[in-house]
C-alpha positions as CSV (number, residue, x, y, z in Angstrom):
1,X,0.0,0.2,-0.2
2,X,1.3,3.8,-0.4
3,X,-0.1,4.4,2.8
4,X,3.0,2.5,4.4
5,X,6.0,3.8,2.3
6,X,8.2,6.2,3.7
7,X,8.4,9.7,2.6
8,X,12.0,8.5,1.4
9,X,10.2,5.8,-1.2
10,X,7.7,7.6,-2.6
11,X,10.5,10.4,-3.7
12,X,12.6,7.2,-4.7
13,X,9.4,6.1,-6.6
14,X,8.8,9.3,-8.2
15,X,12.1,10.9,-8.7
16,X,13.1,7.2,-10.1
17,X,10.0,7.3,-12.3
18,X,10.4,10.6,-14.2
19,X,14.0,10.8,-14.5
20,X,14.1,7.1,-16.2
21,X,10.8,8.8,-18.7
22,X,12.8,12.0,-19.2
23,X,16.0,10.5,-20.0
24,X,15.0,8.1,-22.7
25,X,12.8,10.7,-24.2
26,X,16.1,13.1,-23.8
27,X,17.9,10.9,-26.5
28,X,15.3,11.9,-28.9
29,X,16.0,15.7,-28.5
30,X,19.8,15.4,-27.7
31,X,22.3,12.4,-27.9
32,X,25.0,14.3,-28.0
33,X,28.2,13.4,-25.8
34,X,30.0,16.4,-27.1
35,X,33.0,17.2,-23.7
36,X,34.4,20.3,-22.0
37,X,34.3,23.7,-24.7
38,X,32.5,22.2,-27.3
39,X,29.8,20.8,-25.5
40,X,26.6,21.3,-26.3
41,X,22.7,20.4,-25.2
42,X,19.2,21.1,-26.7
43,X,16.1,21.9,-24.4
44,X,13.7,19.5,-23.7
45,X,11.0,22.0,-22.2
46,X,12.7,24.4,-20.8
47,X,15.8,22.4,-19.6
48,X,19.4,22.1,-21.3
49,X,20.2,17.6,-22.2
50,X,22.7,16.2,-24.1
51,X,23.5,12.3,-24.2
52,X,25.5,12.0,-20.9
53,X,22.9,14.0,-18.9
54,X,20.2,11.4,-20.3
55,X,22.6,8.4,-19.3
56,X,22.6,10.2,-16.0
57,X,19.2,10.3,-15.5
58,X,18.2,6.9,-16.7
59,X,21.0,5.6,-14.2
60,X,19.8,8.0,-11.5
61,X,15.8,6.9,-12.4
62,X,16.9,3.1,-12.3
63,X,18.6,3.3,-9.0
64,X,15.6,5.1,-7.1
65,X,13.1,2.5,-8.6
66,X,15.5,-0.3,-7.8
67,X,16.0,1.3,-3.9
68,X,12.0,1.9,-3.5
69,X,11.6,-0.7,-2.1
70,X,13.2,-0.9,0.5
71,X,12.9,1.6,3.8
72,X,16.5,1.5,4.2
73,X,17.1,1.5,0.4
74,X,14.8,4.4,-0.3
75,X,16.5,6.6,2.3
76,X,20.0,6.0,1.2
77,X,19.1,7.1,-1.8
78,X,16.8,10.2,-0.8
79,X,19.8,11.8,1.0
80,X,22.5,10.6,-1.1
81,X,20.7,11.8,-4.4
82,X,19.7,14.9,-2.4
83,X,23.4,15.4,-1.4
84,X,24.7,14.7,-4.8
85,X,22.1,17.1,-6.4
86,X,23.3,19.9,-4.2
87,X,26.2,19.7,-5.6
88,X,25.4,19.7,-8.8
89,X,23.1,22.5,-8.4
90,X,25.7,24.7,-6.7
91,X,28.4,23.7,-9.6
92,X,26.0,24.8,-12.0
93,X,25.7,28.3,-11.0
94,X,29.2,28.8,-10.2
95,X,29.6,27.4,-14.1
96,X,26.5,28.7,-15.6
97,X,26.6,26.3,-18.9
98,X,28.0,22.9,-17.6
99,X,28.8,20.6,-14.7
100,X,32.4,18.7,-15.2
101,X,32.6,19.8,-19.3
102,X,29.7,16.9,-19.8
103,X,26.2,17.9,-18.4
104,X,24.9,21.0,-20.0
105,X,22.8,23.4,-18.0
106,X,21.4,26.3,-18.1
107,X,19.1,28.5,-14.9
108,X,15.7,26.1,-14.9
109,X,18.6,23.0,-14.7
110,X,19.7,24.3,-11.8
111,X,16.6,25.9,-9.9
112,X,15.1,22.2,-11.1
113,X,18.0,20.8,-9.2
114,X,17.8,22.6,-6.0
115,X,14.2,21.6,-5.8
116,X,15.1,17.9,-6.4
117,X,18.4,18.0,-3.7
118,X,16.2,19.7,-1.2
119,X,12.9,17.0,-1.9
120,X,15.3,14.5,-1.7
121,X,17.0,15.7,1.7
122,X,13.8,16.2,2.9
123,X,11.9,13.1,2.5
124,X,15.5,11.1,3.7
125,X,15.3,13.3,6.9
126,X,11.6,12.7,7.1
127,X,12.0,8.6,6.8
128,X,13.3,6.1,9.2
129,X,15.1,3.0,7.6
130,X,13.3,0.8,10.1
131,X,9.5,0.3,10.0
132,X,7.6,2.9,12.6
133,X,7.2,1.4,15.9
134,X,10.0,-1.3,15.7
135,X,13.2,0.9,16.2
136,X,15.0,0.3,19.1
137,X,12.6,-1.6,20.3
138,X,12.6,-4.9,22.1
139,X,10.6,-7.9,20.6
140,X,6.8,-8.6,21.9
141,X,6.6,-12.1,24.0
């Protein structure tokens, strides 16, 4: 049931599915794998994508979906993903056009990455790795 899922599990499931789909669709928009100063991307809605960005979306989405079924796994995903996306956000705002010379970004990407980071960290911190009522409790006799 959905009501039995933690915020981290819902986050991993939702963002996993969306990022996987965006990564696949992104290849129809731009599948180039340029790097460095020659890096370019095309817009998928408002967001810059390229082949590298699409692969990151697919890998991130698949990982989120794989870990969504476990409370502990989803919590690690939400916290880790949130932390990584926070770094990507900062890097994107500082550089303005790419992250590591691989992933094209624009201002819309940076704000989306910030929201993804905040939601991931929030969902991770709001979730326990253990079922409610079980953490630190002795087994019933």
